[in-house]
N, C-alpha and C positions, 0 to 999 in steps of 0.2 A: 529879470532875467533873460540873459542873453540869448537869439533868436540860434545861433551856433548851437548852444548849448541844447536848446530843445529841440533841432532837428537832427542831433545825434543822441539824443537821449528816446528819441522817434525811432530812430533806425533799429538802435540797440533791440529797443522794445520788439520791432518786427522781427528783428532774425532772431531773439533769441527764441520767440512764439515760436517761428520755425524750426527749428535745431529741435527745441524741445516736443515739439507736437512729434517731428520724424523722431526721433529718440525713442519715444514710448511710444507710438505704433509700431515699430520694428522688434522693440523691446519683446512685448504683447506676443509677435508672429513668431518671436525665436523660442520663445519660454517653454512651449509643448515640449520641446527638442529638448532643451535641458531637461525637463523633468520627467524624462519617459526614459532618456539614453543615458545609460553609466558612462558610456565610451566619455559621452559628452560631458558629464561630468570634471572625468578627469582631468580635460582639456578646457574645461572653463577657465582655469589659469591664464590661459593663454591667449583670451578675448581681453585681459586685464590688461596686454601689454601697450595698446595705444595708451591709458592710461597713465602708466608710469613714465614714458616719453618727456624728459623735458620741455615744455610746452616753449622757452626759448629757443633752443635746438630750433624747433619746427620754424618758428617765423623769420630766424636768422635762412635758412635752407631754402624759405620760400620767398625770400626779399626780390632777388634777381627775377622771378617767374611775377612777383606781384610790380615791379617797375617794369618790364615786358606789358604787362597791362593797364599802363598809367592810361592810357587815353582808353580802358573799357572799363570803367571803374563798377558797372556793374556785374564783369567774369571776375574783376579782382573780388568781390563780395561774394558770389557764388563760390568760388572757390575757397574762400575762408569759411563759411558756412560747412561745407560739406565736412573739413578740416575737424571742426568745431565736432559735426554729425559722429564722425567716425571715432572722433576721441572721447565723446559722452557718451553714445549710446552702451556698452559694457556696463556702465554705472547705472544705467537705470535695467539692463538686464538682471544686476547683483541685486539693486534694490526690493525688485518684485519676485526675484528665486528665496533671497532670505526674509521675506518677509512673511509674520504669520497669514493663518487662514484669515480671512472674511468672518465675521459674527453671522452672518445670512450668506447661505449657497443659495447658489442659480435654484435650485428647487422650491426655496422657501422665497427668493425673488419670485417667485411664475404666481404659489401659492397669492402673493400679499396680490399680485395684479387679477388673481379670480379674485378675490376676496372685494374685489374694487376701494384697494385701499393707494398708496400714492408708492407704487415702484419705482418710481426716480429716488423719491423721498429716503426710500428704504439702501438701495443702490449706494447712493452717495453718503449717508450715515453710517451703513453698516456693513454692506459690499463692496464688492471693487474697487469701488469710485472712486473711496476714500485713498487707496493705495494708489491709482493713477492719479486723484489730486495731489499728493505728495512726491510720488515720483514726477512729474509732469515740477514742479513747484522746485524740487533740489534742481533738475535741469536746467529750467529757466533760470534758478540762481548764477550759479553754473558760466554760461552763457552769458547771459550778463553784466559780468561782474570781471571776466574774460581780458586780459591786459597782454600778456608776452606776443602772441601770437599775433594780435591786430595791430599792435606797435611796432611789429615790423611789416608787415605786407600792406601797412597804409592804408587800412577801414577805417570809416569811420566808427567813433563810438565814444561813448561819455567818457570813458575811462583816459583815453589818452587824451583828450580835450582837457579833463579838469587835472590830471597829469601837467603835460603841459603847460598852460598857465600857470600853477601852482612854482613852477621850474622856470619859468620864464621872466619873474619877478610880482605874480601877482601877489594882494595882501592875504595873509592866511584869512581873514575872518571874508574878505568877498569869497572864497575858493570854497568854504566851509556853508556860504550863502545860497552859492551854485548845488552844493555837494548835496544841499535838503532835498531838490526833484530826485534827480535816483537814488536814494539814502531813503526816500519815504516809496518807491515803487518797490524796494526790496526787504523793506519791513512789513509793506502789506502782505505780499505774497509769504512772505515767513510767518507774517501772522496767520494767514489760512492754513498755513501746515499743521502752526499750534494746535488752530480748533479742529482739523481734522484729526488729530495723533487720538488714540484711546484714552478714557480715562484711568484707566487699570491697567494693568498688566495681563498682556493676553496670551495664549499660547506661543513659544518662541520658536514651535514647530511650524518649518517651513508650509509653505499653502501647498494642499494637496488638490489635485484634481483627477476622475477617472483617467484610468489609461485609457489611449486610444491609438490608431494606428495613426502615422506625421504620416505626409504622404512627401515623395522624394525630390519635390521641386521645393518643398520649403528644406529640406537636408541641403539642398546643391548651394540655394542662395544663399543661404547660415553661411558656408565656407565659401562661397565669393566672397562674403562679405565682410569674414573673416581676415583673408588674403588679399582686399584690396584696403582694408585699415591697415594691414602690415605695412602694405607698399607703402601708401600713403603717409603716415604716419610715422614708420619708421626706417624702414629700408632705405628709399630714396632722401631723404633729410639727412639719414646718419652716412649715406654714399656719399652727396654734396658734399660733406661736413670732412669726410675721411679722405677724400678722394686728394684735396691739397694740405691739409693739417699733415699729413707723414712728411713731408719734404720738411717742413718746418719746425715738426716739430723737436727735434735736438736743438735747437736752440734755443729755442722756450724753455726747456728743460733745466739748462743754465738759468734762467731770468728768475732771481729769486723775488720778484716782486710778484710775481703771479701768483706763487707757494707763497708768500706771505697771505696774501688774500682771499688761499683756499681755505689758509688754515684761522682766517677769521671767517670765514664761513661757515666751517666746521664748527668751530668755539660757539659761535648765535645761536646755530642750530642744533645744538648737544643741547647746550643752556635751555633753548627753548623748548626742546622736544621732552625734556629731563623735565622741567615744571610743567608741563601737558599731561606727561605719562602721571605724575604725581596726583594734578589733582584729578586725572580720571582713575585712578584707584581708589582715593578718597572720595571720590562721587557715588560711591555701593553704599554710603550710608545718606544720599542726599531723598530729597522724593523726586519723583521723577520729572514734576514741573522745575523744580531748578535747575537740573544737569540741560531740558532741554530749553533754557534760559541763557545758562550758561553756554550757550551753544549760536545765540541768535549773533551776538557783534561777529564771528570769525565767517560766519556766512552772508555775512553784509558784502564781505570782497575785502584783500588786501589793499585797496586805495583806502577804501573810508578807513579804516580800521586804524592806516600808516597817519592820514589828514588828520582824524580826531585825536590820534596819539601826540601829532605836532602839537596841536592845538593845547593838548592839556599840560604838556611840557614846556609851554612858552607863557603861562599863569607864571605871577612873579612866587607863589609858594615852591611851583616847581621846576624854575628854572635854574638852579645852580647844579640842577642832575642833567638837564639839557644835552651835555658835550659826553656824557658817558653813556654804555654799553649796556643802562638800565630799559629807555623806550624803545630800542629796540629787539631787546629779549621779550621786553613785556609787551609787544603789537605780534612779536613771533608767537607766541602762548596764545593770544587770543583766537590768533589765526589757525593753531594746530587744535585746537581744542575742540573744533567740529568732529574733525576726525577721529580724535582719541575717545571721545564721549558714544559715539554712535558707533566704532569699529572695539571699542573695548569688549564691549558685554558679549561681543559676538567671538573673539577670539581668545578673552579669558573668562570661562565657564567656569562654575563651581561641578564640580563631577564629584561621585564617589569614590573614583580612584585619589584624588585629589585630598580628603576626606582619608582616604588609606596611608598616604602617606604621611598624616599628619597624626595618625595614630601611631603608625609604625617611627616616625622622631623619636616620640619618647619612651619607647624598648632602648635598653642599653645594651642588647645586644650589639654584635657589629654589623652580621647581615639585614638586622631592621634597617639600622643606619643610613645600607647603604640601597638599598630597596628605596627609602624613605627619600634621600638624593635623587634616586633614576626620577623617582612620582614627579616629587618636585620638577624637577626641570622637565621631564616630558608633559609633565599637564598646569606650569603654572610658571618658570621663569623662559623655555622657551619661548611661548605666547605672551609676555612681556618684551622678551629680544625685540618680537617680530613687531611690536606694535609701537615699540622704542624707533625699529626703524623708517616704519610707515612715518612719525610726526617729525623724524630727523629728514625725512625726505620732502615732506609738504616747507619745512622750516628752511630747510636750504635751498631749493628753487626757487623761493618768494623774490621779488623785485620791486614793487612798486614802493611798500613796508621800509624796504632795505634802504634804495636807494632815497627814498625822505630824512630815514631817522641813521643813515648808519655815524656814529661818532669820527671825527676829524682822526687821521691817522688809520684809522681802523675800516675800512672800505672793503664789504664781501663783493666778491669775485666776480657774482655776476652783474653787481653795477655798472663796473669798471669794461665790463663785457656788452652789456647795452650802451654803452656809451661810445665807444669804438663800433659799434653795429651802424650806428651812425654814418658811419665815410664806407658801407659795402662788406664787400666778401674778399678776402685774401688771407693770404697762406697763413702769415701769422695767428691773424686772429681766428682763424679753423683751427689751430693747433693749439691754442689756449682756451678755443669750447671745448675742444677733447679732451683739455686735461683736468678743467674744469670739471666737468662732468664723469669722468671716466674715474679718475685717482680715487674721491671718497667711495662710489661705489664698488670698485676693485677693495679696496682697505674693507668697508661693510662686509663685505662677500666674503673677504680672508676672516677677520673674524666669528662671523657666522658660522664658517665651518670650522674652526678652532671650537669654538665653542658646540657643535656636534658630534665632533670628535668624542670630545669631554664626556658630552652625553650617551654613546654610543660603547665609550670606553665604561663610565659606571653602570652602563643596563649589564654589561658581559661581568663585570662583577662579581654584581646581584647576582646575575643567574648563576656562574658560576659558585658561588658562595650556598 
């Protein structure tokens, strides 16, 4: 085992532990505000904006800052860790808010203490401790397997070390041997999550707490945190990209290569997202343990999935499929599955309104058919469309697996951008970055607007009838 890889793994462990701890502690401090304030619950989607920010854009924007800190690696690593905290804090807050209530309340834990029983055991197995452990593990894995930002900021990380070793000519067999150490750590953490998960289906109602007065200081700190995250993760990166991109954008729009690469990215993202959505819908009929088992490979990280799929399709039995889109679509499917299987039950919930729509669809009356179409869109199709957009978001932005498995002549746009970013920031590249990420987003927003207008039109017709 290489000493440099061991050092990179140790630094990644320390960084991930720090980032996950800060995120969980901050989310617990902000959680009472989200539970007790209706206004904050309505504005909570704004807290998720740093999560949907493309990480490669963040890394590209801060690459010059990292270059100026080349003599101060500690400051560069602190800046990178701060960006990770700002980016992943909403994930911790979302997990804590949407999680079901623990089986043991604080009053029950106090009774265990009075009975001289193990309060900590009850806290970790049936109380809030289990939820805190799951949240910490998810944040740890997200930070531990992060690739895009650290690749542009030049921080020490095992993901960059292994990726550079593989594309630099190291035999795949040796890379897979080196991969065993960080993968074992990731699987160990994921195994802890799997053990901490409840063995039966608990109430999906979000955890409730007694209402209490929230200190003004906590409100102010949360608002400052939100504004700082918007500034560091969205406003500053996009400003540094947009300013030089505007001049070169007309020339880039006439370049057919980048447009074809965006088309390949959309093709792979659509195929991977649709496959993940199909498995998510089918998973309703699978046992809970099997659904969580399907999440494990994707949670190990894009680089791990890409290297393993690369090794599988270099076997003689699958080698004929190596230069086809099958490997990259399969890897994107695996990467998107955790998002689908975790967010699917939250977005697509079976309610009495859906049952009413099914009953109305059985009627031959025209007004009942219109009502069924409206209810089907309102409580089923719209949620499926939102989930598909999320899955396509995950697959479109993926870089490590796409760079390793892209078929010849069908390279995704993010792979070319990553290769060009090694030469620094310049106007043409900034315009290509803007076009790569803005064009699909505008297309999805346009399609969603049309679908929403169709749903409102259907609602108006059903109401009129």
